[in-house]
C-alpha beads as a LAMMPS data file, in Angstrom:
LAMMPS data file: protein, C-alpha beads

197 atoms
196 bonds

1 atom types
1 bond types

-500.0 500.0 xlo xhi
-500.0 500.0 ylo yhi
-500.0 500.0 zlo zhi

Masses

1 110.0

Atoms # bond

1 1 1 0.025 0.095 -0.058
2 1 1 1.036 3.574 -0.840
3 1 1 2.626 5.729 1.941
4 1 1 2.375 9.369 2.200
5 1 1 5.131 11.836 0.936
6 1 1 3.415 15.045 2.596
7 1 1 0.212 15.604 4.685
8 1 1 -1.736 18.517 4.544
9 1 1 -5.299 20.117 5.541
10 1 1 -6.928 19.672 8.961
11 1 1 -10.322 18.216 9.268
12 1 1 -12.806 16.082 11.293
13 1 1 -11.836 17.485 14.413
14 1 1 -13.793 15.766 17.633
15 1 1 -13.605 16.276 21.279
16 1 1 -14.332 13.251 23.677
17 1 1 -14.936 14.249 27.134
18 1 1 -13.435 11.931 29.797
19 1 1 -16.032 9.869 31.408
20 1 1 -15.687 10.335 35.033
21 1 1 -18.338 7.594 35.872
22 1 1 -15.834 4.997 34.795
23 1 1 -13.684 4.025 37.780
24 1 1 -10.431 2.353 37.791
25 1 1 -9.317 3.249 34.322
26 1 1 -9.327 6.083 31.815
27 1 1 -12.257 6.174 29.480
28 1 1 -13.976 8.727 27.308
29 1 1 -17.380 9.482 26.283
30 1 1 -18.564 9.487 22.569
31 1 1 -16.493 11.829 20.440
32 1 1 -18.531 14.941 19.423
33 1 1 -17.743 16.287 15.915
34 1 1 -16.881 20.017 15.903
35 1 1 -17.035 21.303 12.143
36 1 1 -14.926 24.498 11.034
37 1 1 -11.412 23.119 11.937
38 1 1 -8.798 26.053 10.793
39 1 1 -5.450 24.927 12.461
40 1 1 -3.965 22.952 15.201
41 1 1 -0.495 23.909 16.305
42 1 1 0.864 21.597 18.903
43 1 1 4.482 22.359 20.146
44 1 1 6.631 19.892 21.844
45 1 1 7.231 20.578 25.762
46 1 1 10.212 19.071 27.369
47 1 1 13.952 19.661 28.175
48 1 1 17.142 17.766 26.767
49 1 1 19.467 16.974 29.670
50 1 1 23.164 16.014 28.638
51 1 1 25.836 13.966 30.525
52 1 1 29.363 14.547 29.355
53 1 1 31.967 12.100 29.902
54 1 1 35.337 11.215 27.744
55 1 1 35.108 14.847 26.463
56 1 1 31.998 14.141 24.672
57 1 1 28.135 14.108 25.144
58 1 1 28.322 10.722 26.588
59 1 1 24.373 10.578 26.981
60 1 1 21.621 12.683 26.091
61 1 1 18.134 12.216 27.081
62 1 1 14.826 14.468 26.344
63 1 1 11.845 14.512 28.684
64 1 1 8.396 14.294 27.090
65 1 1 5.938 16.776 28.699
66 1 1 3.549 16.570 26.092
67 1 1 2.594 19.765 23.826
68 1 1 0.936 23.100 24.304
69 1 1 -0.864 24.398 21.259
70 1 1 -3.632 26.404 19.896
71 1 1 -6.531 25.131 18.263
72 1 1 -8.364 27.408 15.915
73 1 1 -11.958 26.701 15.034
74 1 1 -14.641 28.638 12.992
75 1 1 -17.087 28.420 16.231
76 1 1 -16.950 25.818 19.056
77 1 1 -20.587 25.099 19.878
78 1 1 -21.909 26.626 23.431
79 1 1 -22.613 23.118 24.843
80 1 1 -18.996 22.058 24.164
81 1 1 -17.476 25.256 25.609
82 1 1 -19.703 24.944 28.696
83 1 1 -18.432 21.135 29.364
84 1 1 -14.964 21.688 28.233
85 1 1 -14.499 24.899 30.623
86 1 1 -17.060 24.070 33.142
87 1 1 -19.380 27.100 32.338
88 1 1 -22.997 26.864 32.372
89 1 1 -25.965 27.687 30.010
90 1 1 -28.754 29.271 31.876
91 1 1 -32.578 28.471 31.337
92 1 1 -32.698 30.976 28.347
93 1 1 -29.758 29.500 26.441
94 1 1 -26.792 31.797 27.381
95 1 1 -23.682 30.711 27.802
96 1 1 -22.210 32.123 31.099
97 1 1 -18.696 32.117 32.176
98 1 1 -18.200 30.818 35.785
99 1 1 -14.731 32.278 37.386
100 1 1 -14.238 29.455 39.568
101 1 1 -15.169 26.606 36.948
102 1 1 -13.034 23.430 36.701
103 1 1 -11.964 22.675 33.288
104 1 1 -12.663 19.184 32.057
105 1 1 -10.444 16.703 30.418
106 1 1 -10.846 15.376 26.928
107 1 1 -9.122 13.553 23.881
108 1 1 -8.745 15.533 20.827
109 1 1 -9.208 13.763 17.736
110 1 1 -8.727 14.881 13.802
111 1 1 -7.588 13.848 10.482
112 1 1 -5.097 15.408 8.031
113 1 1 -4.984 14.648 4.389
114 1 1 -2.196 13.083 2.614
115 1 1 -0.951 12.692 -1.062
116 1 1 -1.612 8.746 -0.749
117 1 1 -3.840 8.460 2.320
118 1 1 -5.379 10.237 5.328
119 1 1 -3.874 10.250 8.693
120 1 1 -5.902 10.275 11.812
121 1 1 -4.687 11.625 15.270
122 1 1 -5.666 11.235 18.817
123 1 1 -4.069 13.355 21.553
124 1 1 -5.358 11.650 24.705
125 1 1 -5.039 13.999 27.742
126 1 1 -6.195 17.480 26.889
127 1 1 -7.290 20.491 28.844
128 1 1 -8.259 23.827 27.406
129 1 1 -8.188 27.423 28.560
130 1 1 -10.687 30.066 27.878
131 1 1 -10.916 30.686 24.221
132 1 1 -9.672 34.229 22.580
133 1 1 -12.018 35.808 20.123
134 1 1 -11.429 39.073 18.371
135 1 1 -14.577 41.424 17.828
136 1 1 -14.257 43.814 15.234
137 1 1 -16.410 45.891 13.233
138 1 1 -17.537 44.872 9.646
139 1 1 -15.705 46.796 6.981
140 1 1 -15.805 46.360 3.092
141 1 1 -14.732 42.666 3.230
142 1 1 -16.177 40.390 5.891
143 1 1 -13.556 38.917 8.262
144 1 1 -14.699 35.732 10.207
145 1 1 -14.075 35.783 13.822
146 1 1 -12.706 32.298 14.808
147 1 1 -12.506 30.525 18.070
148 1 1 -8.860 30.136 19.527
149 1 1 -8.380 27.742 22.282
150 1 1 -5.071 27.014 24.133
151 1 1 -4.743 23.450 24.888
152 1 1 -2.270 21.725 27.017
153 1 1 -1.572 17.830 26.112
154 1 1 0.031 15.956 29.075
155 1 1 1.063 12.456 29.069
156 1 1 -1.351 10.103 30.642
157 1 1 -0.953 6.264 31.689
158 1 1 -2.639 3.741 29.223
159 1 1 -2.026 0.160 29.276
160 1 1 0.944 0.590 31.440
161 1 1 2.504 3.063 29.028
162 1 1 2.835 7.025 29.342
163 1 1 1.051 7.932 26.269
164 1 1 0.681 11.332 24.559
165 1 1 -0.679 10.860 21.318
166 1 1 -1.103 8.582 18.186
167 1 1 -1.166 8.829 14.487
168 1 1 -3.023 6.014 12.438
169 1 1 -3.140 5.374 8.718
170 1 1 -5.256 2.835 6.859
171 1 1 -3.310 -0.277 6.220
172 1 1 -4.353 -3.866 5.102
173 1 1 -4.988 -5.211 8.697
174 1 1 -6.406 -2.071 10.627
175 1 1 -9.470 -1.052 8.809
176 1 1 -11.774 -1.824 11.766
177 1 1 -9.520 0.492 13.988
178 1 1 -9.474 3.077 11.307
179 1 1 -13.116 3.086 10.272
180 1 1 -14.243 3.386 13.985
181 1 1 -11.478 6.125 14.985
182 1 1 -14.100 8.916 15.453
183 1 1 -16.738 6.442 17.096
184 1 1 -14.876 5.788 20.096
185 1 1 -11.322 6.954 21.295
186 1 1 -8.773 4.246 20.021
187 1 1 -6.337 3.201 22.499
188 1 1 -3.045 1.506 21.195
189 1 1 -2.751 -2.482 21.078
190 1 1 0.716 -3.831 21.502
191 1 1 2.185 -7.104 20.509
192 1 1 4.212 -8.542 23.460
193 1 1 7.832 -8.910 23.149
194 1 1 8.712 -12.083 21.241
195 1 1 5.039 -12.152 19.553
196 1 1 3.742 -14.529 22.184
197 1 1 0.232 -14.058 23.765

Bonds

1 1 1 2
2 1 2 3
3 1 3 4
4 1 4 5
5 1 5 6
6 1 6 7
7 1 7 8
8 1 8 9
9 1 9 10
10 1 10 11
11 1 11 12
12 1 12 13
13 1 13 14
14 1 14 15
15 1 15 16
16 1 16 17
17 1 17 18
18 1 18 19
19 1 19 20
20 1 20 21
21 1 21 22
22 1 22 23
23 1 23 24
24 1 24 25
25 1 25 26
26 1 26 27
27 1 27 28
28 1 28 29
29 1 29 30
30 1 30 31
31 1 31 32
32 1 32 33
33 1 33 34
34 1 34 35
35 1 35 36
36 1 36 37
37 1 37 38
38 1 38 39
39 1 39 40
40 1 40 41
41 1 41 42
42 1 42 43
43 1 43 44
44 1 44 45
45 1 45 46
46 1 46 47
47 1 47 48
48 1 48 49
49 1 49 50
50 1 50 51
51 1 51 52
52 1 52 53
53 1 53 54
54 1 54 55
55 1 55 56
56 1 56 57
57 1 57 58
58 1 58 59
59 1 59 60
60 1 60 61
61 1 61 62
62 1 62 63
63 1 63 64
64 1 64 65
65 1 65 66
66 1 66 67
67 1 67 68
68 1 68 69
69 1 69 70
70 1 70 71
71 1 71 72
72 1 72 73
73 1 73 74
74 1 74 75
75 1 75 76
76 1 76 77
77 1 77 78
78 1 78 79
79 1 79 80
80 1 80 81
81 1 81 82
82 1 82 83
83 1 83 84
84 1 84 85
85 1 85 86
86 1 86 87
87 1 87 88
88 1 88 89
89 1 89 90
90 1 90 91
91 1 91 92
92 1 92 93
93 1 93 94
94 1 94 95
95 1 95 96
96 1 96 97
97 1 97 98
98 1 98 99
99 1 99 100
100 1 100 101
101 1 101 102
102 1 102 103
103 1 103 104
104 1 104 105
105 1 105 106
106 1 106 107
107 1 107 108
108 1 108 109
109 1 109 110
110 1 110 111
111 1 111 112
112 1 112 113
113 1 113 114
114 1 114 115
115 1 115 116
116 1 116 117
117 1 117 118
118 1 118 119
119 1 119 120
120 1 120 121
121 1 121 122
122 1 122 123
123 1 123 124
124 1 124 125
125 1 125 126
126 1 126 127
127 1 127 128
128 1 128 129
129 1 129 130
130 1 130 131
131 1 131 132
132 1 132 133
133 1 133 134
134 1 134 135
135 1 135 136
136 1 136 137
137 1 137 138
138 1 138 139
139 1 139 140
140 1 140 141
141 1 141 142
142 1 142 143
143 1 143 144
144 1 144 145
145 1 145 146
146 1 146 147
147 1 147 148
148 1 148 149
149 1 149 150
150 1 150 151
151 1 151 152
152 1 152 153
153 1 153 154
154 1 154 155
155 1 155 156
156 1 156 157
157 1 157 158
158 1 158 159
159 1 159 160
160 1 160 161
161 1 161 162
162 1 162 163
163 1 163 164
164 1 164 165
165 1 165 166
166 1 166 167
167 1 167 168
168 1 168 169
169 1 169 170
170 1 170 171
171 1 171 172
172 1 172 173
173 1 173 174
174 1 174 175
175 1 175 176
176 1 176 177
177 1 177 178
178 1 178 179
179 1 179 180
180 1 180 181
181 1 181 182
182 1 182 183
183 1 183 184
184 1 184 185
185 1 185 186
186 1 186 187
187 1 187 188
188 1 188 189
189 1 189 190
190 1 190 191
191 1 191 192
192 1 192 193
193 1 193 194
194 1 194 195
195 1 195 196
196 1 196 197
């Protein structure tokens, strides 16, 4: 099967909130599709540590502290913002920002296109800050005001490993996992060392 030379284009963004009713393991609610993806710009977080011996960099290790990024969307629905940020919607449908609200963790799912096939991604432990949105008067040309969410992605333990994110492309053996990627949050499966059961 062909492999990608390049990837481009962001689409199919989904949010899956952590299901707090499930005890003893990390679980997510059904992913919610959020149309209007503009960009997702994760920046790696972590520091490199170098140990010098024999007059050289003898051992170098880099910590993986996840990502900080910006997710720009055309418009995040009020119900999603309310659950994500701990805000409330009143009896008249007004989205109300609560100063002492506790944000809720979620998985961020999406897809980028490739020249050969699409690539789907999952960031497992995300938390958003209040969105920034510029309000400007309408001039000769209409400029769309987008929602800009600052998101922190942290490592989280899943299946005995500290995971941050995963990328999945369709191949000859993973059609079920690929096709249900936006139905439930996919968690990795690993073949035991030596290929045994």
